[in-house]
N, C-alpha and C positions, 0 to 999 in steps of 0.2 A: 445381162443384168439391166434392168430398166433404168431409164433416165432419172426417174424419181429416187430409186434406191441409191444410185451413184451420188446424187446431190445430197441425200440424207447422210451418207457416209462422210462426204467432204465436210458438211456442216458439223458433224460429230467430232471430226479431227480438229476443226477450228475451235470448237468449244473446249476441247481438252487443252489446247494450247492457251486459250484465254484463261482457263482455270489455273494453269501454271503461273501466269502473270498475277492473277488475283491472290494466289497463295503466297507468291513472293513479296507482293506489296503489303499485304495485310496480316501475314502470319506474324504474331508477336511472341515474346518469350512465354514460357510456361509459368506456372505458379511460382511465386518467390520461394527459393530454397529454404529449408529449415536451418536453424542454427547449427545442427549437427552436420548437415551437408556443407555448409559454408566452412566450418572448421576443418572438415576433411579435405575440401578443395584447397583451402589456404595452406594446410600442412603439406599437401602435395606440390604446392607452387613455390615453396621456399626451401632452398638448400641449407642444410644445417651448417652453420659457420664453423663449428668445431668438430664435425664428424668427417668421415671419409667420402665426401662427395655425394652422400645420400640426401634425399629430401627429408624434411621433418617427419613425414608420414612413413617413410621407409626405415628410418634409423631406429634402432632399439636402445640407443644410448640414453643415459639419464639426461644429458643436455637437451636432446631432442624432445624428450618428454616434458621438460620444463618449458621449452618454447611452445609446445602444443598447449600447455596449460595457459601460457601467456596469451596465445591466440584466443583461447576459450574466454579468458577474462575480457579481452578487448571486444570480442563479438558481443558478450553479455553487456558490456558498457555502451553498446550502440555504435561502435566504430564500423565504418563501411569496409568492404574488402579492399578497395583502393587505398584507403587511409592506412590499413594494417600493412599492406604490401609496401607502401611508401615509407612507413616507419622502419621496416626491416631494411629496405634499400638505402635509407639515409644512414643507418647505423653500420651496415656491413658491406654496402656496395650493390650496384645493380646486378652484378654477376650472380648474386645469391637468389635472385628471383627467377624462377623457372616458368615455362609456359606449358600448361597441361591441356591446352585446348584440343578438342577432337577434330579429326579431319573429315568425318563422315558427312557432316552437314555441308562443309565446303565443297566436297565432291558432288553432292546432290545439287548444289546451286549451279554447277556447270553442266553436269551430265543430263539433268532433266530437260533444260531448254534446248540443249544440243540435240537430244533425241526428238524433241518437238520439231526442230528444224529438219532433221532427216526424214521424219514422218511427212512433213509438209512437202519436201522435195519429192519424196516417193509418191505422194498423192498426185502431184502434177504429172509425173511420168505415167502413172497407172491410168489416170483419167484420160490423158491424151491418147494412150494406146487403146483404151476402151472406145474412144470416140471414132477410131478408124478401123478397129478389128472386130468389134461386136456387131456393127451395122453393115449388112450386105444387101445387094440388090435381090429381091425375092425371086427373080427368074434366072439371071446370069450368075448369081452368087459372087459378084465382084464387089470389091470395096469401093465405096464412093470417094470422090475427092475429099480431102481433109477439111478444108475450111470454106471452099467456094460455095458448096451446096448446103452446108449445114453450119452457117456462121453463128447462129444464136446459141445452140447447145454447146458447141466447142468453146466459144468465147466465154460462156457462163462458167464452164468447168475450169477453164484456164484462170479466170479471175478468182474463182474460189481457191484454187491451188496457190496462186500468188498471194492471196490473203492469208492462207495458212502459213506460208513461208514468212510473210511480213510479221505475223503474230509471233512466230518463233524467234525471229530476229529481235523483236522488241523484248521478248522474254529473256533472251540472252543478255541484252543490255541491262534489264532490271536486276537480274541475278549477279551480273558482273559488278554493278555498283554496290550491291549489298556485300558481296564477297570482298571486294577491295577495300571496303570501309572497315573490315575487321582488323584485329590487332596483329595478325600474323604476316601482313604485307611488309616486305623488306626490300631495300635497294639491291641486294644481291639475291639471286634466284636460288631456289631449291635448298638442298641441305646446307650449302654455303651460307645462304641468307639467314637461315634459322640459327646456325651456330654463331654467325657473326653478331647477331642482335641478342642472342640469349633467349629468343622467342621461337614460336613456331611449334612444329610437331615432331622434332627429331629426338629420338631416344639415344643419347650419346653412349649409353651402356652397350648398344648394339653396333656402334661404330668403332672399328679397331683403330689403334694408334697409327697404323700404316695408312688407313683411309683418311684419317685426320691430317696426317702429314701431306698426303696428296692434295687435299683441299687447301691447305695452307700454301703449298707450293704453287697451286694454280691461282691463288688470290693473295699474293704476298702483302698487299697494302691494306687488307682487311684486318684491323687490329683486334676486333672482338673474337675472330676465329682463332688467331694465334694465341690470344690470352686463354681461350678455352682449352687449347691443347697444352699450353704451359701449365695451366692449373691441374690438368689431369696428371701430368708428370710429377708436379709438386706434391699432390695428395698421395701419389703412389711411392713417394720417397725417391723418385728418379731425378735427383737434383741437377745432375749435369745437363740432361735434356731440357728440364724446366728452365734452368738458367740461360741456356742458349736462346730459347724463344723469348723469355722475358727481356733479355738484353736487346733483342731486335725490336721489341715493342718500345723499349725506352729510347731507342734511336729515333722513333717516330713521334712519341709524345710522353709526357709525364703521367703515366697511367698509375693510379694509386695502388691497385692490386699488384702490379708488376714491381713497383717500388718497395712495397711492404714485404712481399714474398722474397724478393732478392735480398732485402735486408735480413730477413730471418735465416735464409740459407747461408748468408755470409756470417751471421752470428754463430750458426751451428758449426761452420768450418773453423771457428776460432778467431775470427776477425771482428770482434764486437765493436771495435772503434770505427771500422769502415761501415759496419751494419747500421750503426746509429744514424749516419747521414742519410741512408736510404729510407729508413722508417720515418725520420723526421720530415723528409721531403714528401712522403706519402701523406702525412698529416697536414702538411701545408696545402696540398692539393685538396684533401678531404678531411677537414679538422675533426669531424665526428665519426671517423672511421675506427670503430671499436676494435677490430682485429689488429690494426696497426698500433692502437693504444696498448693492447695486450702484449704485442711484440716489444713495444718500447719499454714497458715496465721490466720485462725480463732482461732486455739488453742493458738497461741502466743498472740493474742489480749486478750483472756480470762486470760492469765497468766500475762498480763501487760507488755509483751515484745514487745513494739511497733516497735522498730527498726527491730527486726527479722520478725515481722508480715509485716512491710512495704516492706522488701526484698522479701518475698514470694508473696505479692500482686503485686509488681512491675513485677515479673516474669510472673504473670498471665496477667497483662495489656499489656505487651510487646509481648506476644506469638501470633503468627498468627494462632494458632490452637484453640483459645478460642473464643466463640461467643460473639457478641457485648454486650448483656445484662449482661453476667457474667463479662466481662471487666468493664462495667459501675458500677456494684456492687463493684468490687475490687477497682475501682478508687474512689468511694464514701467513702469506708473505709479508703483509703489512705488520702483523704481530711479531714475526721473527725479526724484522728490521728494528722495531721498537725495542725488543728485548736485547738485541745485539748492540 
């Protein structure tokens, strides 16, 4: 291959690597999503507070349909996605906000520049081999010395190869900054990090209880991960396992979900007097925690404290974050207390 052809190939590889950088720096988001797309994305991003662990998009319950309608109304009113998610998190807790981001783009952010680096390194090796293997003496057919007799061509090719690698390294830096600035970055790596923060790309429906137990055992101080496992047991009605993990969480911190759910399980076990303290503690930590408020109303009824129960159910009825069928149930309980 001629010297000119080799140089053109090297320049072409460098141009591709530069294109990667330009694409990473200047590629922006696509056209703004439609209202329908936003509603669908938000519905998939919020776990139904009164369903069996499904997102609002997945659940066929009437409660989920009411929440989807609420999201539709908030989108129509001009609320941003962040505002809507914040509203749900404020009322039900951060654990009800799911992360549905896709990993394809993140993978591309790392794979493409790394490929550019490999190509650049390969270009150096190939060009240097060409410099010594392709050129032979016309009579003896021997290879000439590598650099002493042909310093200009070899050095030029070496510099081009080094430039390619340098461009690739810069590309990796650019894409690393973009990737790390995304919302899925967590202090704990891999599946553990995504479970711990409630974010990331982990589909917990595909993670078995045994696998979750292994993650928790390997990361005993990560509260979010243990809460996620306890919640799974709680929603499945496996209260003994749920209670074990929630109590470990409460040894570490006053977690509102752990307090509220331990209170509810205690109430179901027939100790409403003990349950009351847990649920009230959850509301002290998070006063606007509507799930705990719902639990509180039911516990107060069981204890015969109708006035306190009525206060809790009135909060439920007046909230704009509660679906209609739950409001109707709360209103029915209020009516029964008034009649009684």
